[in-house]
C-alpha positions as CSV (number, residue, x, y, z in Angstrom):
1,M,19.1,159.5,34.6
2,T,17.9,156.7,32.4
3,I,16.9,153.1,33.2
4,N,20.3,151.8,32.0
5,T,22.2,154.3,34.1
6,T,20.0,153.5,37.1
7,I,20.7,149.7,36.8
8,A,24.4,150.3,36.4
9,A,24.6,152.5,39.4
10,V,22.6,150.1,41.5
11,D,24.8,147.2,40.5
12,E,27.9,149.1,41.4
13,L,26.4,150.3,44.8
14,R,24.8,146.9,45.7
15,P,26.2,143.8,43.9
16,N,23.1,141.6,43.6
17,A,21.5,138.7,41.9
18,A,18.3,140.6,40.8
19,S,17.7,140.6,37.1
20,A,18.0,143.8,35.1
21,E,14.3,143.4,34.2
22,T,13.3,143.5,37.9
23,K,15.4,146.6,38.5
24,A,14.0,148.2,35.3
25,A,10.4,147.4,36.5
26,W,11.1,149.1,39.9
27,T,12.5,152.1,38.1
28,I,9.6,152.4,35.7
29,A,7.1,152.0,38.5
30,L,8.8,154.8,40.6
31,D,8.9,157.1,37.5
32,G,5.2,156.6,37.0
33,R,4.5,157.4,40.7
34,L,6.7,160.5,40.5
35,R,4.9,161.8,37.4
36,S,1.4,161.2,38.7
37,E,1.8,162.0,42.4
38,V,4.4,164.8,42.3
39,L,4.2,166.3,38.9
40,G,0.5,165.8,38.3
41,A,1.1,164.3,34.9
42,E,0.2,161.1,33.2
43,P,2.8,158.3,33.6
44,L,4.9,157.6,30.5
45,A,4.4,154.2,28.9
46,L,8.0,153.1,29.4
47,T,9.1,149.6,28.6
48,W,12.4,147.9,29.1
49,P,14.7,147.4,27.1
50,E,13.0,149.5,24.4
51,D,13.1,152.7,26.5
52,A,16.3,151.9,28.4
53,D,18.0,155.1,27.3
54,E,15.1,157.5,27.7
55,E,15.5,160.3,30.3
56,L,13.4,159.7,33.3
57,S,11.2,162.4,35.0
58,A,13.4,163.2,38.0
59,A,16.4,165.0,36.4
60,G,19.7,166.4,37.8
61,P,20.5,165.7,41.4
62,Y,17.1,164.0,41.9
63,G,17.9,161.2,39.5
64,E,19.5,159.5,42.5
65,L,15.9,158.8,43.7
66,Y,15.8,155.8,41.2
67,V,19.1,154.4,42.5
68,L,18.1,154.7,46.2
69,W,14.7,153.2,45.5
70,C,16.1,150.2,43.7
71,A,18.8,149.8,46.4
72,A,16.1,149.9,49.1
73,Q,14.1,147.2,47.3
74,L,17.2,145.0,47.1
75,D,17.9,145.5,50.8
76,L,14.3,144.6,51.6
77,A,14.4,141.5,49.4
78,S,17.6,140.3,50.9
79,G,16.3,140.7,54.5
80,E,18.7,143.4,55.5
81,T,16.2,145.5,57.4
82,A,18.7,147.9,59.1
83,R,20.3,148.6,55.7
84,Y,16.8,149.0,54.2
85,F,15.7,151.5,56.7
86,N,18.9,153.6,56.2
87,T,18.4,153.5,52.4
88,A,14.7,154.2,52.7
89,S,15.4,157.2,54.9
90,A,17.9,158.7,52.4
91,F,15.3,158.1,49.7
92,E,12.5,159.9,51.7
93,K,14.8,162.8,52.4
94,L,15.7,163.3,48.7
95,L,12.0,162.7,47.7
96,D,10.9,165.5,50.1
97,A,13.5,167.8,48.5
98,Y,12.2,166.8,45.0
99,K,8.6,167.5,46.0
100,R,9.5,171.0,47.3
101,Q,11.5,171.8,44.2
102,S,8.7,170.5,42.0
103,A,6.2,172.6,43.8
104,K,8.3,175.7,43.0
105,N,8.8,174.8,39.4
106,Y,5.5,173.4,38.3
107,S,2.1,175.0,38.9
108,L,-0.9,172.8,38.8
109,D,-4.2,174.2,37.5
110,C,-5.9,175.0,40.9
111,G,-8.4,177.5,39.8
112,G,-6.2,180.5,40.1
113,F,-4.4,179.5,43.3
114,R,-0.6,179.2,43.4
115,N,2.1,178.2,45.8
116,V,3.3,181.1,47.9
117,R,6.4,180.8,50.0
118,L,6.0,182.5,53.4
């Protein structure tokens, strides 16, 4: 998923008046949070439109996180609270799955400790 594909998917899902720059800023901010909070890495210094076609951190089926995040922000901005809560709930569910998968795939330096699935 790239910034451009996120913007295109959001515009198809939720026709809106928000600028591409605003949706790109939401996407870049979320990518930074995912890298620092989930992956334990430094956020990338992404800018739009220069990095519009760079791959974002959440790949594969988790790329939908960016679309759901932007859609939720649009719902909130337009005052559609019921729709916002539905979209935010879908985002949180996918985020939890991404966190679980990331914990399996990436080991943080924890002094010799590692995740063990019981």
